[in-house]
Every structure is written in structure tokens, then in C-alpha cells.
C-alpha positions as CSV (number, residue, x, y, z in Angstrom):
1,M,-22.7,-15.7,-22.8
2,A,-21.1,-14.8,-26.2
3,Y,-21.5,-11.2,-27.8
4,P,-21.0,-10.8,-31.4
5,T,-18.0,-9.4,-32.8
6,Y,-18.4,-6.5,-35.4
7,N,-15.9,-6.0,-38.2
8,S,-17.7,-3.1,-40.3
9,V,-20.2,-0.3,-40.2
10,V,-22.5,0.3,-43.1
11,D,-24.8,2.9,-43.8
12,I,-28.2,1.9,-44.0
13,P,-30.3,4.2,-46.2
14,T,-33.9,5.0,-44.6
15,N,-35.4,6.7,-47.4
16,A,-36.3,3.5,-49.1
17,D,-36.6,-0.3,-48.1
18,T,-33.2,-1.7,-47.6
19,E,-32.0,-5.2,-47.9
20,G,-28.7,-6.6,-46.6
21,R,-27.5,-8.8,-43.8
22,W,-26.4,-7.3,-40.6
23,K,-25.6,-8.6,-37.2
24,G,-26.8,-5.4,-35.3
25,F,-27.8,-1.9,-35.7
26,M,-26.9,1.5,-34.3
27,I,-28.3,5.1,-34.6
28,L,-25.6,7.9,-34.6
29,D,-25.4,11.0,-32.7
30,G,-28.0,13.7,-33.1
31,E,-31.0,11.1,-33.3
32,S,-32.8,9.6,-30.4
33,A,-36.2,8.2,-29.5
34,K,-36.7,7.3,-32.9
35,N,-38.1,4.1,-34.3
36,V,-36.4,1.4,-36.4
37,K,-38.7,-1.2,-38.3
38,I,-36.7,-4.3,-39.4
39,R,-37.3,-7.9,-40.4
40,T,-35.3,-10.5,-38.5
41,L,-33.7,-13.2,-40.0
42,H,-36.3,-15.4,-38.9
43,G,-38.8,-13.4,-40.9
44,E,-40.4,-11.7,-38.2
45,D,-41.0,-7.7,-38.6
46,V,-40.2,-6.0,-35.4
47,T,-40.5,-2.3,-34.7
48,F,-37.7,-0.9,-31.8
49,E,-39.4,2.2,-30.4
50,D,-37.6,5.2,-28.8
51,V,-34.0,3.9,-29.8
52,I,-31.3,5.6,-27.9
53,A,-28.6,6.9,-30.0
54,N,-24.8,5.5,-29.8
55,T,-26.3,2.2,-28.4
56,V,-25.8,-1.1,-30.0
57,Y,-28.8,-3.3,-30.7
58,P,-27.4,-6.8,-31.5
59,I,-30.2,-8.4,-33.5
60,A,-29.4,-9.9,-36.7
61,F,-31.7,-8.8,-39.7
62,N,-31.9,-8.7,-43.5
63,K,-34.2,-5.9,-44.0
64,C,-34.9,-2.3,-42.8
65,Y,-38.2,-0.6,-43.5
66,N,-38.8,3.0,-44.8
67,S,-42.3,3.0,-43.4
68,G,-42.0,2.5,-39.6
69,T,-38.3,3.7,-39.3
70,T,-38.3,7.7,-38.3
71,V,-34.4,7.8,-38.4
72,G,-33.0,10.5,-40.7
73,N,-31.3,9.2,-43.6
74,G,-27.3,8.7,-43.2
75,K,-27.8,8.2,-39.3
76,L,-28.6,4.5,-39.1
77,V,-25.7,2.0,-39.5
78,G,-25.7,-1.8,-39.9
79,L,-22.9,-3.7,-38.1
80,N,-21.3,-6.8,-39.7
């Protein structure tokens, strides 16, 4: 099974809907049991509940929603 490689880490603002293109996401230290709502590249809206800090979630997505995401601003990063 092939795993994605990540070349960069980018802050995803959670105080507004944010669009971009990421291969995955991770919540930084100090935040856990939070929710992250995203739109996958296939156009499906998905909410990950009780996300664990410092764990890589390797799912490609192009939008992170403000509504439905409970991670503090500056604590969510997109992986490319």
C-alpha cells in the first residue's frame, strides 16, 4: 500500500471557510477531541469527530468549513 508523501505544512484558518488543495490534515498539540469538517475532492462533505492531536489524517480535500470545525484558529494544518 502506498502512502502519500508530504512536502509542506500550511496553516488552515478555521475562523472562516477556507479553500485550497491538501493531501491530508493534522491538528497541532494542545487540541484534541475536536471536529474537522471538510469537502473531499469528490465533492462529499465529511465531518471527522474526536480528531486526535498530532495524528495525520491522509485524506485529500479542497475545503475546510468554519461551521462544523471546532479546532481553534492556528491549530489546524494542511499537508501537501
